[in-house]
N, C-alpha and C positions, 0 to 999 in steps of 0.2 A: 475519448472520452464519453460513458455515459452513464446515464443514472436512471434507477427504478427503483418501485418502490418494494420492500424485503417484506412487507406485511403479507400474511398467508390469505388467499381468498381474495384478492385484492384485483385479480384479472390482471395485471402489467408483471408481466416478467423481473426479478431480480437481476440487476447489471455487476457484473465483476470489473474493474477498472485495471487492465494493465497499464504501465506507465515505466520510463525511465530518462536518465539525467538530468535536467531543470524542473521536468514534469514532473518527478515522483514528488518533489517536494510540494509543488502546489496542488495535484491531486491529492495528496494527503492531507494538506490543511485545509481541502475541499469537503475531505471526508471527515476528517476530523474537529475541526475547528466548527464546532455549528451555528455560528454566527453567521455562514458564506451561505447558508441553504435553510435557515430559520424562516427568514422573508419569503420565503414560496413555498410554507406551508406544508411542508413534506411530512408532518408529525415526527415520529420516530424516523431513525436511524435509515435513509431511504437504501443506502448500499448494502448487499447482501456479503460483499468481502472487498476488500484490500488486494491489491497484488504489486507489489512494490520492486523495481530492479535498479538497485546499484544509486539508490536515492541517497541524498543529502537531508537525513530526517533530524540531525544535531548534530549542526557543525560550528555551533560555537565554542571557543571563543575563535576570532577571524583574526587570520596573520595578516602583517601588511600586505595591500594591495589595494584593487579595485573593487574587491568585494564590500572595502570598509564604506566605498560611497554608493554602490546597492544597495547596501541595508544597513543605511545610517543608526547610529546608536539607539535612538528614541523607538527606531521598528524592528531592531535584531528580536528580541523574543518573542514578538509575532511572527515572525519569520519559520521558527523550529516547530515543526509538526509534531515532534516530541512532548511539546508542553500542552497540550490540548487534548491528550488521550484523556477516556475516562472508561467507565463500564459500559458503556453503550456502543462502543469503537467495534467496526465490522471483523468476523474471522480474517487474519490476513495470512498473506505470505510473502515473504521478502528473499529475496534472492541477490546474493552478494558476490562477486570474485574476491577471492583473498589477494589478489596480486593488485587489485584498485589502485591505483596513487591517483586519481582524478578524484572518485569521493572513497575517503576511506570506510573501509569494512564495519568501523565501529559506530557510523551512523545504524545501521542496518540492525547489528547486533542491541546497541542500546532501546531503539524502536522498540523491538521485540520484546526485551526484557521489561520495561515500562506496559509496552498491553497485558503481558502476562501478570506483573504485578497487578493490573487492576480487574483480573481473570477473564480476558479477553483470549480467544485461539488464537496464538501467532507460530506459525513455523517459520521457521529462519533455516535457508538453503546457503550454506557457501560452499563454492567451486571453488578447487584448490586449483593454483597455477592459473587463474582466469582472470584478465584483467575488468577496466569498465569496459570497453565497446566488444568484447566478444560475448558477453552476458546475454546484450540484444542483440548483437548479429546471430547469437545460436536462435533466434525468431523465424530465422528466412529458411526456406527449404532446404537451399542448396547450401548450410552453414550449418545445420544443426548437430553438423559433430566436434562443433566447439565447444558447448557446453549441452546439458539438458535442460536450459530452461525450455524450451519446450514441453517436453514430456512431464516437467514437474508443475509447470501453468495449467496444461491441461487435467491433468491429474486433479488440483486443487479446483480448477471449474466445474469437473465434473461429480468431486467431494460434497461441494456446496448445492451444487444445482440438486444431487440426492438427496440433501437433507434439507433444502427448499420444499421437493418434490415430497417427501414424509408429512412436513409441519402442516403442507394444504392438506393430506391426506388423515391426518390425526385431527386437524379443525372440521375438516368436511365432513367426519364421522360422530363430529357431537352431537 
């Protein structure tokens, strides 16, 4: 996980953060719930983008089981990244396999829709006939045949880097 400023002309390169499994939930909370970074004086949204791989962003209500112990009733709403989406959220890429039974695809669908409803650019990529593990495994060079995770991630990063470079050019040209 990395964090950098997204402010043009600051001299610090913006960071994009890919993640998977429980990490997408935690990273999405870090990126979307401003109270986590507000004490660090980052100012405006410090992330240039968010990349989420098969993440649990909107997984309530909980079924019976251990997750009810992990997420006590009093903390459940605060555990849902979707509850912290604002117009300040960064451009987002969400990738999910349609055959994922570990984290249901509706998690990414719901987050993408919420981001878009706030005017945030969010791209949702569903991979047909791909389960939970294959989405992230496809990042490894020898397993890129499993899904287009690496290509889609690289394309998103290069696009966002180009947007940041164009913004730097516009700001420095003023």
